[in-house]
All heavy atoms as a GROMACS GRO file, in nm:
protein
  606
    1MET      N    1  -0.088   2.626  -5.801
    1MET     CA    2  -0.014   2.676  -5.691
    1MET      C    3  -0.074   2.617  -5.561
    1MET      O    4  -0.187   2.615  -5.538
    1MET     CB    5  -0.028   2.828  -5.677
    1MET     CG    6   0.060   2.891  -5.574
    1MET     SD    7   0.060   3.067  -5.601
    1MET     CE    8   0.131   3.112  -5.453
    2THR      N    9   0.010   2.561  -5.480
    2THR     CA   10  -0.028   2.503  -5.358
    2THR      C   11  -0.030   2.606  -5.241
    2THR      O   12   0.056   2.689  -5.234
    2THR     CB   13   0.060   2.383  -5.316
    2THR    OG1   14   0.198   2.433  -5.297
    2THR    CG2   15   0.064   2.280  -5.419
    3SER      N   16  -0.126   2.582  -5.156
    3SER     CA   17  -0.137   2.672  -5.038
    3SER      C   18  -0.036   2.638  -4.930
    3SER      O   19   0.016   2.533  -4.930
    3SER     CB   20  -0.282   2.677  -4.988
    3SER     OG   21  -0.307   2.555  -4.930
    4CYS      N   22  -0.030   2.732  -4.832
    4CYS     CA   23   0.059   2.710  -4.716
    4CYS      C   24   0.023   2.592  -4.638
    4CYS      O   25   0.101   2.511  -4.599
    4CYS     CB   26   0.064   2.839  -4.639
    4CYS     SG   27   0.168   2.824  -4.493
    5THR      N   28  -0.113   2.575  -4.617
    5THR     CA   29  -0.165   2.458  -4.538
    5THR      C   30  -0.151   2.330  -4.609
    5THR      O   31  -0.120   2.228  -4.548
    5THR     CB   32  -0.313   2.482  -4.501
    5THR    OG1   33  -0.388   2.498  -4.626
    5THR    CG2   34  -0.333   2.598  -4.414
    6GLU      N   35  -0.158   2.329  -4.742
    6GLU     CA   36  -0.132   2.204  -4.821
    6GLU      C   37   0.008   2.155  -4.809
    6GLU      O   38   0.042   2.045  -4.791
    6GLU     CB   39  -0.169   2.225  -4.962
    6GLU     CG   40  -0.177   2.099  -5.042
    6GLU     CD   41  -0.238   2.113  -5.183
    6GLU    OE1   42  -0.288   2.219  -5.214
    6GLU    OE2   43  -0.222   2.026  -5.262
    7LYS      N   44   0.101   2.258  -4.818
    7LYS     CA   45   0.246   2.231  -4.801
    7LYS      C   46   0.271   2.174  -4.658
    7LYS      O   47   0.354   2.072  -4.646
    7LYS     CB   48   0.328   2.352  -4.824
    7LYS     CG   49   0.336   2.399  -4.969
    7LYS     CD   50   0.422   2.524  -4.977
    7LYS     CE   51   0.417   2.582  -5.124
    7LYS     NZ   52   0.495   2.704  -5.129
    8PHE      N   53   0.215   2.240  -4.560
    8PHE     CA   54   0.235   2.195  -4.428
    8PHE      C   55   0.176   2.048  -4.405
    8PHE      O   56   0.241   1.963  -4.344
    8PHE     CB   57   0.168   2.286  -4.330
    8PHE     CG   58   0.179   2.251  -4.182
    8PHE    CD1   59   0.301   2.254  -4.119
    8PHE    CD2   60   0.072   2.198  -4.114
    8PHE    CE1   61   0.313   2.216  -3.991
    8PHE    CE2   62   0.087   2.163  -3.981
    8PHE     CZ   63   0.206   2.176  -3.917
    9GLY      N   64   0.064   2.025  -4.460
    9GLY     CA   65   0.005   1.898  -4.461
    9GLY      C   66   0.083   1.789  -4.529
    9GLY      O   67   0.096   1.675  -4.479
   10ASN      N   68   0.142   1.825  -4.636
   10ASN     CA   69   0.230   1.727  -4.714
   10ASN      C   70   0.360   1.695  -4.628
   10ASN      O   71   0.402   1.581  -4.626
   10ASN     CB   72   0.272   1.785  -4.846
   10ASN     CG   73   0.156   1.790  -4.941
   10ASN    OD1   74   0.053   1.713  -4.929
   10ASN    ND2   75   0.163   1.877  -5.046
   11LYS      N   76   0.411   1.797  -4.557
   11LYS     CA   77   0.528   1.772  -4.479
   11LYS      C   78   0.490   1.679  -4.358
   11LYS      O   79   0.572   1.588  -4.328
   11LYS     CB   80   0.584   1.902  -4.421
   11LYS     CG   81   0.657   1.982  -4.525
   11LYS     CD   82   0.721   2.106  -4.464
   11LYS     CE   83   0.792   2.185  -4.575
   11LYS     NZ   84   0.856   2.304  -4.519
   12ILE      N   85   0.379   1.702  -4.296
   12ILE     CA   86   0.337   1.623  -4.183
   12ILE      C   87   0.308   1.477  -4.236
   12ILE      O   88   0.349   1.385  -4.172
   12ILE     CB   89   0.210   1.677  -4.115
   12ILE    CG1   90   0.238   1.809  -4.058
   12ILE    CG2   91   0.146   1.582  -4.017
   12ILE    CD1   92   0.333   1.806  -3.939
   13GLU      N   93   0.241   1.465  -4.345
   13GLU     CA   94   0.216   1.334  -4.400
   13GLU      C   95   0.343   1.257  -4.434
   13GLU      O   96   0.354   1.137  -4.410
   13GLU     CB   97   0.128   1.349  -4.529
   13GLU     CG   98   0.088   1.213  -4.587
   13GLU     CD   99  -0.002   1.231  -4.710
   13GLU    OE1  100  -0.045   1.346  -4.740
   13GLU    OE2  101  -0.020   1.129  -4.773
   14GLY      N  102   0.446   1.330  -4.493
   14GLY     CA  103   0.569   1.268  -4.523
   14GLY      C  104   0.642   1.221  -4.396
   14GLY      O  105   0.705   1.114  -4.390
   15PHE      N  106   0.637   1.299  -4.297
   15PHE     CA  107   0.702   1.273  -4.170
   15PHE      C  108   0.637   1.144  -4.106
   15PHE      O  109   0.709   1.053  -4.065
   15PHE     CB  110   0.690   1.387  -4.071
   15PHE     CG  111   0.741   1.365  -3.938
   15PHE    CD1  112   0.874   1.358  -3.901
   15PHE    CD2  113   0.656   1.335  -3.830
   15PHE    CE1  114   0.922   1.337  -3.775
   15PHE    CE2  115   0.698   1.312  -3.700
   15PHE     CZ  116   0.828   1.306  -3.672
   16ILE      N  117   0.510   1.142  -4.103
   16ILE     CA  118   0.440   1.026  -4.036
   16ILE      C  119   0.462   0.897  -4.127
   16ILE      O  120   0.496   0.795  -4.074
   16ILE     CB  121   0.289   1.054  -4.028
   16ILE    CG1  122   0.265   1.162  -3.919
   16ILE    CG2  123   0.206   0.928  -3.996
   16ILE    CD1  124   0.128   1.211  -3.913
   17SER      N  125   0.456   0.914  -4.260
   17SER     CA  126   0.479   0.803  -4.354
   17SER      C  127   0.618   0.753  -4.334
   17SER      O  128   0.642   0.625  -4.330
   17SER     CB  129   0.451   0.848  -4.490
   17SER     OG  130   0.481   0.745  -4.582
   18GLY      N  131   0.717   0.835  -4.324
   18GLY     CA  132   0.857   0.787  -4.313
   18GLY      C  133   0.883   0.715  -4.180
   18GLY      O  134   0.952   0.614  -4.178
   19ASN      N  135   0.822   0.773  -4.077
   19ASN     CA  136   0.839   0.705  -3.946
   19ASN      C  137   0.775   0.570  -3.934
   19ASN      O  138   0.829   0.478  -3.878
   19ASN     CB  139   0.795   0.800  -3.830
   19ASN     CG  140   0.896   0.910  -3.801
   19ASN    OD1  141   1.017   0.900  -3.824
   19ASN    ND2  142   0.848   1.024  -3.752
   20PHE      N  143   0.656   0.556  -3.988
   20PHE     CA  144   0.586   0.430  -3.985
   20PHE      C  145   0.662   0.329  -4.076
   20PHE      O  146   0.658   0.212  -4.049
   20PHE     CB  147   0.440   0.447  -4.028
   20PHE     CG  148   0.352   0.467  -3.920
   20PHE    CD1  149   0.293   0.595  -3.902
   20PHE    CD2  150   0.316   0.373  -3.831
   20PHE    CE1  151   0.206   0.617  -3.794
   20PHE    CE2  152   0.234   0.391  -3.720
   20PHE     CZ  153   0.179   0.522  -3.705
   21SER      N  154   0.726   0.379  -4.190
   21SER     CA  155   0.798   0.290  -4.270
   21SER      C  156   0.922   0.238  -4.196
   21SER      O  157   0.947   0.116  -4.201
   21SER     CB  158   0.847   0.369  -4.396
   21SER     OG  159   0.927   0.285  -4.472
   22LYS      N  160   0.987   0.328  -4.124
   22LYS     CA  161   1.096   0.282  -4.043
   22LYS      C  162   1.064   0.183  -3.932
   22LYS      O  163   1.128   0.081  -3.910
   22LYS     CB  164   1.175   0.398  -3.977
   22LYS     CG  165   1.246   0.489  -4.073
   22LYS     CD  166   1.302   0.613  -3.996
   22LYS     CE  167   1.363   0.716  -4.095
   22LYS     NZ  168   1.408   0.832  -4.029
   23LEU      N  169   0.953   0.210  -3.866
   23LEU     CA  170   0.902   0.121  -3.759
   23LEU      C  171   0.860  -0.012  -3.826
   23LEU      O  172   0.893  -0.119  -3.761
   23LEU     CB  173   0.781   0.184  -3.694
   23LEU     CG  174   0.716   0.099  -3.591
   23LEU    CD1  175   0.811   0.081  -3.474
   23LEU    CD2  176   0.585   0.168  -3.540
   24GLY      N  177   0.794  -0.012  -3.937
   24GLY     CA  178   0.759  -0.140  -4.002
   24GLY      C  179   0.870  -0.225  -4.040
   24GLY      O  180   0.875  -0.343  -4.029
   25ASN      N  181   0.977  -0.153  -4.098
   25ASN     CA  182   1.106  -0.230  -4.127
   25ASN      C  183   1.169  -0.290  -4.006
   25ASN      O  184   1.213  -0.403  -4.012
   25ASN     CB  185   1.199  -0.134  -4.207
   25ASN     CG  186   1.151  -0.103  -4.345
   25ASN    OD1  187   1.090  -0.185  -4.408
   25ASN    ND2  188   1.196   0.011  -4.394
   26TYR      N  189   1.177  -0.218  -3.894
   26TYR     CA  190   1.234  -0.260  -3.775
   26TYR      C  191   1.160  -0.387  -3.724
   26TYR      O  192   1.217  -0.483  -3.686
   26TYR     CB  193   1.250  -0.155  -3.670
   26TYR     CG  194   1.310  -0.193  -3.546
   26TYR    CD1  195   1.450  -0.198  -3.532
   26TYR    CD2  196   1.238  -0.241  -3.435
   26TYR    CE1  197   1.513  -0.237  -3.425
   26TYR    CE2  198   1.299  -0.284  -3.316
   26TYR     CZ  199   1.440  -0.281  -3.317
   26TYR     OH  200   1.502  -0.324  -3.206
   27VAL      N  201   1.025  -0.372  -3.718
   27VAL     CA  202   0.949  -0.484  -3.669
   27VAL      C  203   0.965  -0.605  -3.764
   27VAL      O  204   0.971  -0.719  -3.713
   27VAL     CB  205   0.795  -0.447  -3.659
   27VAL    CG1  206   0.709  -0.564  -3.634
   27VAL    CG2  207   0.779  -0.342  -3.551
   28GLY      N  208   0.969  -0.588  -3.894
   28GLY     CA  209   0.987  -0.696  -3.989
   28GLY      C  210   1.126  -0.764  -3.974
   28GLY      O  211   1.137  -0.879  -3.994
   29LEU      N  212   1.221  -0.683  -3.945
   29LEU     CA  213   1.365  -0.738  -3.930
   29LEU      C  214   1.386  -0.802  -3.796
   29LEU      O  215   1.471  -0.896  -3.786
   29LEU     CB  216   1.470  -0.630  -3.956
   29LEU     CG  217   1.473  -0.577  -4.100
   29LEU    CD1  218   1.562  -0.458  -4.108
   29LEU    CD2  219   1.518  -0.686  -4.195
   30LYS      N  220   1.324  -0.752  -3.694
   30LYS     CA  221   1.354  -0.795  -3.559
   30LYS      C  222   1.221  -0.825  -3.483
   30LYS      O  223   1.190  -0.759  -3.387
   30LYS     CB  224   1.433  -0.695  -3.481
   30LYS     CG  225   1.570  -0.673  -3.548
   30LYS     CD  226   1.654  -0.573  -3.473
   30LYS     CE  227   1.786  -0.551  -3.560
   30LYS     NZ  228   1.877  -0.466  -3.495
   31PRO      N  229   1.148  -0.921  -3.519
   31PRO     CA  230   1.011  -0.944  -3.460
   31PRO      C  231   1.025  -0.991  -3.314
   31PRO      O  232   0.941  -0.953  -3.232
   31PRO     CB  233   0.953  -1.046  -3.547
   31PRO     CG  234   1.051  -1.117  -3.619
   31PRO     CD  235   1.165  -1.015  -3.634
   32ARG      N  236   1.126  -1.076  -3.280
   32ARG     CA  237   1.134  -1.126  -3.151
   32ARG      C  238   1.165  -1.023  -3.048
   32ARG      O  239   1.106  -1.010  -2.943
   32ARG     CB  240   1.239  -1.238  -3.138
   32ARG     CG  241   1.202  -1.364  -3.207
   32ARG     CD  242   1.304  -1.473  -3.193
   32ARG     NE  243   1.253  -1.593  -3.257
   32ARG     CZ  244   1.342  -1.672  -3.319
   32ARG    NH1  245   1.467  -1.652  -3.314
   32ARG    NH2  246   1.301  -1.780  -3.378
   33ARG      N  247   1.253  -0.932  -3.087
   33ARG     CA  248   1.287  -0.816  -3.000
   33ARG      C  249   1.170  -0.721  -2.978
   33ARG      O  250   1.144  -0.675  -2.871
   33ARG     CB  251   1.406  -0.740  -3.063
   33ARG     CG  252   1.458  -0.628  -2.966
   33ARG     CD  253   1.572  -0.556  -3.027
   33ARG     NE  254   1.688  -0.635  -3.026
   33ARG     CZ  255   1.804  -0.602  -3.077
   33ARG    NH1  256   1.820  -0.484  -3.133
   33ARG    NH2  257   1.907  -0.688  -3.069
   34THR      N  258   1.092  -0.708  -3.085
   34THR     CA  259   0.973  -0.616  -3.081
   34THR      C  260   0.866  -0.688  -2.988
   34THR      O  261   0.815  -0.609  -2.900
   34THR     CB  262   0.920  -0.598  -3.214
   34THR    OG1  263   1.017  -0.546  -3.303
   34THR    CG2  264   0.801  -0.500  -3.209
   35ILE      N  265   0.849  -0.805  -3.002
   35ILE     CA  266   0.752  -0.878  -2.912
   35ILE      C  267   0.794  -0.880  -2.766
   35ILE      O  268   0.710  -0.845  -2.680
   35ILE     CB  269   0.720  -1.019  -2.966
   35ILE    CG1  270   0.653  -1.020  -3.102
   35ILE    CG2  271   0.648  -1.103  -2.867
   35ILE    CD1  272   0.649  -1.155  -3.169
   36ALA      N  273   0.919  -0.903  -2.744
   36ALA     CA  274   0.968  -0.894  -2.604
   36ALA      C  275   0.957  -0.753  -2.548
   36ALA      O  276   0.918  -0.738  -2.430
   36ALA     CB  277   1.117  -0.937  -2.605
   37PHE      N  278   0.982  -0.653  -2.624
   37PHE     CA  279   0.966  -0.513  -2.578
   37PHE      C  280   0.824  -0.485  -2.544
   37PHE      O  281   0.789  -0.421  -2.442
   37PHE     CB  282   1.021  -0.413  -2.682
   37PHE     CG  283   1.006  -0.271  -2.648
   37PHE    CD1  284   1.084  -0.218  -2.552
   37PHE    CD2  285   0.914  -0.198  -2.716
   37PHE    CE1  286   1.079  -0.088  -2.511
   37PHE    CE2  287   0.897  -0.060  -2.677
   37PHE     CZ  288   0.985  -0.005  -2.574
   38VAL      N  289   0.731  -0.525  -2.633
   38VAL     CA  290   0.587  -0.499  -2.611
   38VAL      C  291   0.540  -0.570  -2.480
   38VAL      O  292   0.467  -0.518  -2.403
   38VAL     CB  293   0.508  -0.535  -2.737
   38VAL    CG1  294   0.359  -0.530  -2.698
   38VAL    CG2  295   0.536  -0.440  -2.848
   39ILE      N  296   0.580  -0.695  -2.468
   39ILE     CA  297   0.546  -0.770  -2.343
   39ILE      C  298   0.607  -0.705  -2.222
   39ILE      O  299   0.530  -0.694  -2.114
   39ILE     CB  300   0.588  -0.915  -2.359
   39ILE    CG1  301   0.499  -0.986  -2.463
   39ILE    CG2  302   0.575  -0.987  -2.228
   39ILE    CD1  303   0.552  -1.128  -2.497
   40PHE      N  304   0.728  -0.654  -2.234
   40PHE     CA  305   0.781  -0.586  -2.116
   40PHE      C  306   0.711  -0.461  -2.079
   40PHE      O  307   0.684  -0.432  -1.957
   40PHE     CB  308   0.931  -0.552  -2.146
   40PHE     CG  309   1.000  -0.462  -2.044
   40PHE    CD1  310   1.037  -0.517  -1.927
   40PHE    CD2  311   1.024  -0.335  -2.068
   40PHE    CE1  312   1.094  -0.446  -1.829
   40PHE    CE2  313   1.077  -0.250  -1.974
   40PHE     CZ  314   1.122  -0.302  -1.851
   41ILE      N  315   0.672  -0.376  -2.176
   41ILE     CA  316   0.594  -0.257  -2.153
   41ILE      C  317   0.456  -0.288  -2.092
   41ILE      O  318   0.415  -0.218  -2.000
   41ILE     CB  319   0.587  -0.173  -2.286
   41ILE    CG1  320   0.722  -0.124  -2.325
   41ILE    CG2  321   0.487  -0.059  -2.266
   41ILE    CD1  322   0.791  -0.028  -2.233
   42ALA      N  323   0.396  -0.395  -2.147
   42ALA     CA  324   0.269  -0.436  -2.094
   42ALA      C  325   0.278  -0.479  -1.944
   42ALA      O  326   0.192  -0.441  -1.862
   42ALA     CB  327   0.203  -0.542  -2.179
   43ALA      N  328   0.383  -0.561  -1.913
   43ALA     CA  329   0.403  -0.602  -1.776
   43ALA      C  330   0.436  -0.480  -1.686
   43ALA      O  331   0.382  -0.482  -1.571
   43ALA     CB  332   0.508  -0.699  -1.770
   44LEU      N  333   0.511  -0.394  -1.735
   44LEU     CA  334   0.548  -0.271  -1.651
   44LEU      C  335   0.422  -0.188  -1.630
   44LEU      O  336   0.400  -0.132  -1.521
   44LEU     CB  337   0.656  -0.193  -1.726
   44LEU     CG  338   0.714  -0.077  -1.648
   44LEU    CD1  339   0.795  -0.128  -1.533
   44LEU    CD2  340   0.813   0.001  -1.741
   45SER      N  341   0.339  -0.178  -1.728
   45SER     CA  342   0.217  -0.098  -1.716
   45SER      C  343   0.116  -0.160  -1.618
   45SER      O  344   0.038  -0.093  -1.552
   45SER     CB  345   0.153  -0.078  -1.851
   45SER     OG  346   0.237  -0.004  -1.941
   46SER      N  347   0.112  -0.294  -1.614
   46SER     CA  348   0.012  -0.360  -1.534
   46SER      C  349   0.066  -0.390  -1.389
   46SER      O  350   0.000  -0.449  -1.315
   46SER     CB  351  -0.026  -0.492  -1.602
   46SER     OG  352   0.074  -0.578  -1.612
   47ALA      N  353   0.184  -0.336  -1.359
   47ALA     CA  354   0.237  -0.370  -1.223
   47ALA      C  355   0.154  -0.316  -1.111
   47ALA      O  356   0.156  -0.364  -1.002
   47ALA     CB  357   0.386  -0.316  -1.224
   48GLY      N  358   0.084  -0.206  -1.139
   48GLY     CA  359   0.000  -0.146  -1.034
   48GLY      C  360  -0.119  -0.236  -0.991
   48GLY      O  361  -0.177  -0.215  -0.882
   49PHE      N  362  -0.155  -0.332  -1.070
   49PHE     CA  363  -0.262  -0.418  -1.032
   49PHE      C  364  -0.231  -0.509  -0.919
   49PHE      O  365  -0.314  -0.572  -0.865
   49PHE     CB  366  -0.309  -0.495  -1.153
   49PHE     CG  367  -0.398  -0.422  -1.249
   49PHE    CD1  368  -0.342  -0.398  -1.380
   49PHE    CD2  369  -0.515  -0.364  -1.223
   49PHE    CE1  370  -0.422  -0.330  -1.470
   49PHE    CE2  371  -0.588  -0.298  -1.307
   49PHE     CZ  372  -0.547  -0.273  -1.436
   50VAL      N  373  -0.102  -0.517  -0.886
   50VAL     CA  374  -0.063  -0.605  -0.774
   50VAL      C  375  -0.128  -0.554  -0.646
   50VAL      O  376  -0.170  -0.631  -0.559
   50VAL     CB  377   0.086  -0.614  -0.765
   50VAL    CG1  378   0.134  -0.685  -0.636
   50VAL    CG2  379   0.144  -0.676  -0.885
   51ARG      N  380  -0.134  -0.419  -0.629
   51ARG     CA  381  -0.188  -0.364  -0.512
   51ARG      C  382  -0.339  -0.330  -0.521
   51ARG      O  383  -0.395  -0.258  -0.436
   51ARG     CB  384  -0.110  -0.238  -0.475
   51ARG     CG  385   0.038  -0.273  -0.442
   51ARG     CD  386   0.115  -0.149  -0.414
   51ARG     NE  387   0.036  -0.036  -0.369
   51ARG     CZ  388   0.085   0.089  -0.361
   51ARG    NH1  389   0.209   0.111  -0.388
   51ARG    NH2  390   0.004   0.188  -0.324
   52PHE      N  391  -0.402  -0.376  -0.622
   52PHE     CA  392  -0.542  -0.342  -0.647
   52PHE      C  393  -0.634  -0.406  -0.549
   52PHE      O  394  -0.629  -0.526  -0.520
   52PHE     CB  395  -0.576  -0.393  -0.794
   52PHE     CG  396  -0.721  -0.350  -0.833
   52PHE    CD1  397  -0.751  -0.228  -0.868
   52PHE    CD2  398  -0.821  -0.446  -0.831
   52PHE    CE1  399  -0.876  -0.191  -0.905
   52PHE    CE2  400  -0.952  -0.411  -0.867
   52PHE     CZ  401  -0.977  -0.285  -0.906
   53THR      N  402  -0.722  -0.327  -0.483
   53THR     CA  403  -0.818  -0.377  -0.388
   53THR      C  404  -0.954  -0.323  -0.422
   53THR      O  405  -0.961  -0.209  -0.480
   53THR     CB  406  -0.789  -0.344  -0.239
   53THR    OG1  407  -0.779  -0.204  -0.234
   53THR    CG2  408  -0.654  -0.398  -0.197
   54THR      N  409  -1.058  -0.396  -0.395
   54THR     CA  410  -1.188  -0.347  -0.424
   54THR      C  411  -1.256  -0.287  -0.300
   54THR      O  412  -1.229  -0.336  -0.188
   54THR     CB  413  -1.282  -0.459  -0.478
   54THR    OG1  414  -1.287  -0.562  -0.387
   54THR    CG2  415  -1.234  -0.511  -0.613
   55GLU      N  416  -1.336  -0.179  -0.317
   55GLU     CA  417  -1.406  -0.122  -0.204
   55GLU      C  418  -1.540  -0.188  -0.202
   55GLU      O  419  -1.618  -0.175  -0.297
   55GLU     CB  420  -1.414   0.030  -0.228
   55GLU     CG  421  -1.490   0.109  -0.115
   55GLU     CD  422  -1.403   0.098   0.016
   55GLU    OE1  423  -1.293   0.148   0.021
   55GLU    OE2  424  -1.458   0.037   0.110
   56ASN      N  425  -1.577  -0.245  -0.080
   56ASN     CA  426  -1.708  -0.303  -0.069
   56ASN      C  427  -1.792  -0.242   0.043
   56ASN      O  428  -1.888  -0.301   0.081
   56ASN     CB  429  -1.694  -0.459  -0.054
   56ASN     CG  430  -1.599  -0.495   0.058
   56ASN    OD1  431  -1.549  -0.408   0.131
   56ASN    ND2  432  -1.573  -0.625   0.073
   57ARG      N  433  -1.745  -0.130   0.091
   57ARG     CA  434  -1.828  -0.062   0.199
   57ARG      C  435  -1.919   0.038   0.130
   57ARG      O  436  -1.870   0.127   0.052
   57ARG     CB  437  -1.732   0.017   0.300
   57ARG     CG  438  -1.649  -0.079   0.377
   57ARG     CD  439  -1.555  -0.009   0.467
   57ARG     NE  440  -1.450   0.051   0.376
   57ARG     CZ  441  -1.360   0.139   0.421
   57ARG    NH1  442  -1.356   0.174   0.545
   57ARG    NH2  443  -1.270   0.189   0.333
   58GLY      N  444  -2.048   0.024   0.144
   58GLY     CA  445  -2.143   0.106   0.070
   58GLY      C  446  -2.133   0.251   0.100
   58GLY      O  447  -2.146   0.328   0.009
   59GLU      N  448  -2.104   0.290   0.224
   59GLU     CA  449  -2.093   0.430   0.252
   59GLU      C  450  -1.974   0.496   0.185
   59GLU      O  451  -1.976   0.621   0.154
   59GLU     CB  452  -2.088   0.454   0.408
   59GLU     CG  453  -1.959   0.401   0.480
   59GLU     CD  454  -1.978   0.248   0.522
   59GLU    OE1  455  -2.088   0.191   0.488
   59GLU    OE2  456  -1.881   0.197   0.578
   60LYS      N  457  -1.871   0.425   0.165
   60LYS     CA  458  -1.754   0.475   0.091
   60LYS      C  459  -1.783   0.482  -0.060
   60LYS      O  460  -1.729   0.563  -0.133
   60LYS     CB  461  -1.627   0.394   0.111
   60LYS     CG  462  -1.568   0.411   0.246
   60LYS     CD  463  -1.490   0.540   0.246
   60LYS     CE  464  -1.404   0.550   0.372
   60LYS     NZ  465  -1.334   0.678   0.374
   61LEU      N  466  -1.860   0.386  -0.104
   61LEU     CA  467  -1.888   0.386  -0.259
   61LEU      C  468  -1.986   0.488  -0.299
   61LEU      O  469  -1.972   0.549  -0.404
   61LEU     CB  470  -1.937   0.244  -0.294
   61LEU     CG  471  -1.842   0.131  -0.296
   61LEU    CD1  472  -1.912   0.001  -0.314
   61LEU    CD2  473  -1.736   0.159  -0.401
   62TRP      N  474  -2.095   0.512  -0.220
   62TRP     CA  475  -2.210   0.586  -0.270
   62TRP      C  476  -2.227   0.725  -0.207
   62TRP      O  477  -2.297   0.806  -0.260
   62TRP     CB  478  -2.339   0.508  -0.248
   62TRP     CG  479  -2.329   0.375  -0.309
   62TRP    CD1  480  -2.324   0.257  -0.250
   62TRP    CD2  481  -2.315   0.348  -0.448
   62TRP    NE1  482  -2.308   0.157  -0.343
   62TRP    CE2  483  -2.305   0.206  -0.466
   62TRP    CE3  484  -2.310   0.428  -0.561
   62TRP    CZ2  485  -2.294   0.143  -0.591
   62TRP    CZ3  486  -2.298   0.368  -0.686
   62TRP    CH2  487  -2.288   0.225  -0.701
   63VAL      N  488  -2.152   0.758  -0.097
   63VAL     CA  489  -2.156   0.890  -0.034
   63VAL      C  490  -2.036   0.965  -0.086
   63VAL      O  491  -1.921   0.921  -0.059
   63VAL     CB  492  -2.170   0.881   0.115
   63VAL    CG1  493  -2.166   1.019   0.176
   63VAL    CG2  494  -2.287   0.798   0.162
   64PRO      N  495  -2.048   1.090  -0.143
   64PRO     CA  496  -1.932   1.158  -0.190
   64PRO      C  497  -1.843   1.202  -0.068
   64PRO      O  498  -1.882   1.227   0.045
   64PRO     CB  499  -1.995   1.288  -0.248
   64PRO     CG  500  -2.132   1.251  -0.278
   64PRO     CD  501  -2.180   1.150  -0.178
   65GLN      N  502  -1.709   1.192  -0.090
   65GLN     CA  503  -1.611   1.219   0.012
   65GLN      C  504  -1.604   1.372   0.040
   65GLN      O  505  -1.615   1.448  -0.052
   65GLN     CB  506  -1.477   1.164  -0.025
   65GLN     CG  507  -1.483   1.010  -0.059
   65GLN     CD  508  -1.526   0.933   0.066
   65GLN    OE1  509  -1.467   0.944   0.165
   65GLN    NE2  510  -1.624   0.846   0.047
   66ASN      N  511  -1.574   1.412   0.169
   66ASN     CA  512  -1.551   1.542   0.201
   66ASN      C  513  -1.668   1.634   0.175
   66ASN      O  514  -1.653   1.743   0.124
   66ASN     CB  515  -1.423   1.604   0.147
   66ASN     CG  516  -1.301   1.523   0.185
   66ASN    OD1  517  -1.289   1.468   0.300
   66ASN    ND2  518  -1.209   1.497   0.094
   67THR      N  519  -1.785   1.586   0.205
   67THR     CA  520  -1.909   1.668   0.183
   67THR      C  521  -1.994   1.670   0.313
   67THR      O  522  -1.969   1.598   0.399
   67THR     CB  523  -1.990   1.608   0.060
   67THR    OG1  524  -2.032   1.477   0.098
   67THR    CG2  525  -1.911   1.606  -0.068
   68ILE      N  526  -2.093   1.755   0.301
   68ILE     CA  527  -2.188   1.766   0.412
   68ILE      C  528  -2.260   1.632   0.427
   68ILE      O  529  -2.289   1.593   0.540
   68ILE     CB  530  -2.294   1.884   0.387
   68ILE    CG1  531  -2.210   2.012   0.388
   68ILE    CG2  532  -2.397   1.882   0.498
   68ILE    CD1  533  -2.299   2.131   0.336
   69ALA      N  534  -2.295   1.570   0.322
   69ALA     CA  535  -2.370   1.444   0.330
   69ALA      C  536  -2.286   1.338   0.404
   69ALA      O  537  -2.341   1.257   0.480
   69ALA     CB  538  -2.397   1.391   0.185
   70GLU      N  539  -2.158   1.340   0.384
   70GLU     CA  540  -2.076   1.239   0.456
   70GLU      C  541  -2.070   1.269   0.599
   70GLU      O  542  -2.082   1.178   0.683
   70GLU     CB  543  -1.925   1.248   0.398
   70GLU     CG  544  -1.833   1.148   0.466
   70GLU     CD  545  -1.693   1.156   0.416
   70GLU    OE1  546  -1.650   1.263   0.372
   70GLU    OE2  547  -1.623   1.049   0.427
   71SER      N  548  -2.057   1.396   0.642
   71SER     CA  549  -2.058   1.435   0.783
   71SER      C  550  -2.197   1.402   0.848
   71SER      O  551  -2.200   1.354   0.967
   71SER     CB  552  -2.013   1.576   0.804
   71SER     OG  553  -2.110   1.661   0.745
   72GLU      N  554  -2.300   1.426   0.773
   72GLU     CA  555  -2.430   1.393   0.831
   72GLU      C  556  -2.455   1.243   0.837
   72GLU      O  557  -2.519   1.195   0.942
   72GLU     CB  558  -2.544   1.456   0.742
   72GLU     CG  559  -2.550   1.609   0.758
   72GLU     CD  560  -2.659   1.672   0.667
   72GLU    OE1  561  -2.715   1.598   0.580
   72GLU    OE2  562  -2.676   1.787   0.679
   73THR      N  563  -2.405   1.167   0.746
   73THR     CA  564  -2.410   1.027   0.752
   73THR      C  565  -2.335   0.971   0.880
   73THR      O  566  -2.385   0.884   0.944
   73THR     CB  567  -2.359   0.960   0.627
   73THR    OG1  568  -2.425   1.008   0.514
   73THR    CG2  569  -2.374   0.807   0.632
   74ASP      N  570  -2.216   1.033   0.902
   74ASP     CA  571  -2.134   0.988   1.020
   74ASP      C  572  -2.219   1.029   1.154
   74ASP      O  573  -2.207   0.953   1.248
   74ASP     CB  574  -2.007   1.059   1.017
   74ASP     CG  575  -1.917   1.003   0.902
   74ASP    OD1  576  -1.937   0.890   0.853
   74ASP    OD2  577  -1.819   1.075   0.867
   75ASP      N  578  -2.284   1.139   1.151
   75ASP     CA  579  -2.350   1.182   1.273
   75ASP      C  580  -2.467   1.092   1.306
   75ASP      O  581  -2.496   1.069   1.428
   75ASP     CB  582  -2.413   1.326   1.252
   75ASP     CG  583  -2.303   1.434   1.251
   75ASP    OD1  584  -2.191   1.405   1.290
   75ASP    OD2  585  -2.333   1.537   1.193
   76TYR      N  586  -2.530   1.034   1.206
   76TYR     CA  587  -2.654   0.947   1.226
   76TYR      C  588  -2.614   0.798   1.257
   76TYR      O  589  -2.701   0.727   1.286
   76TYR     CB  590  -2.750   0.963   1.119
   76TYR     CG  591  -2.819   1.090   1.117
   76TYR    CD1  592  -2.797   1.189   1.019
   76TYR    CD2  593  -2.905   1.131   1.217
   76TYR    CE1  594  -2.852   1.313   1.016
   76TYR    CE2  595  -2.961   1.260   1.222
   76TYR     CZ  596  -2.942   1.347   1.112
   76TYR     OH  597  -2.993   1.468   1.114
   77GLN      N  598  -2.490   0.768   1.241
   77GLN     CA  599  -2.452   0.630   1.262
   77GLN      C  600  -2.394   0.609   1.399
   77GLN      O  601  -2.345   0.675   1.469
   77GLN     CB  602  -2.356   0.584   1.151
   77GLN     CG  603  -2.423   0.564   1.029
   77GLN     CD  604  -2.320   0.511   0.914
   77GLN    OE1  605  -2.205   0.496   0.941
   77GLN    NE2  606  -2.380   0.488   0.800
   0.00000   0.00000   0.00000
C-alpha cells in the first residue's frame, strides 16, 4: 500500500517529467526559435547594464549611509 506522500510525490514527478518532455520536444523541433528566444531574454535582462556606473568615492563606499558615522564624517570634513 502506498502512502499519501508517495502518491503526491509520484504526481509531482509525473508533472515535472511531462513538462520537461514537452519542453525537450519543442526545443528539438524548433531550435532556432528557442535560441532566438533565449538570446532575446538575455538581452532584455542585461538592458540595465547600460546605465551601470561604478562608485569610486571612498566615503560613499565605506561609510554606511544614513548613520551617525556618516554625519560625523561630514562634520569633520
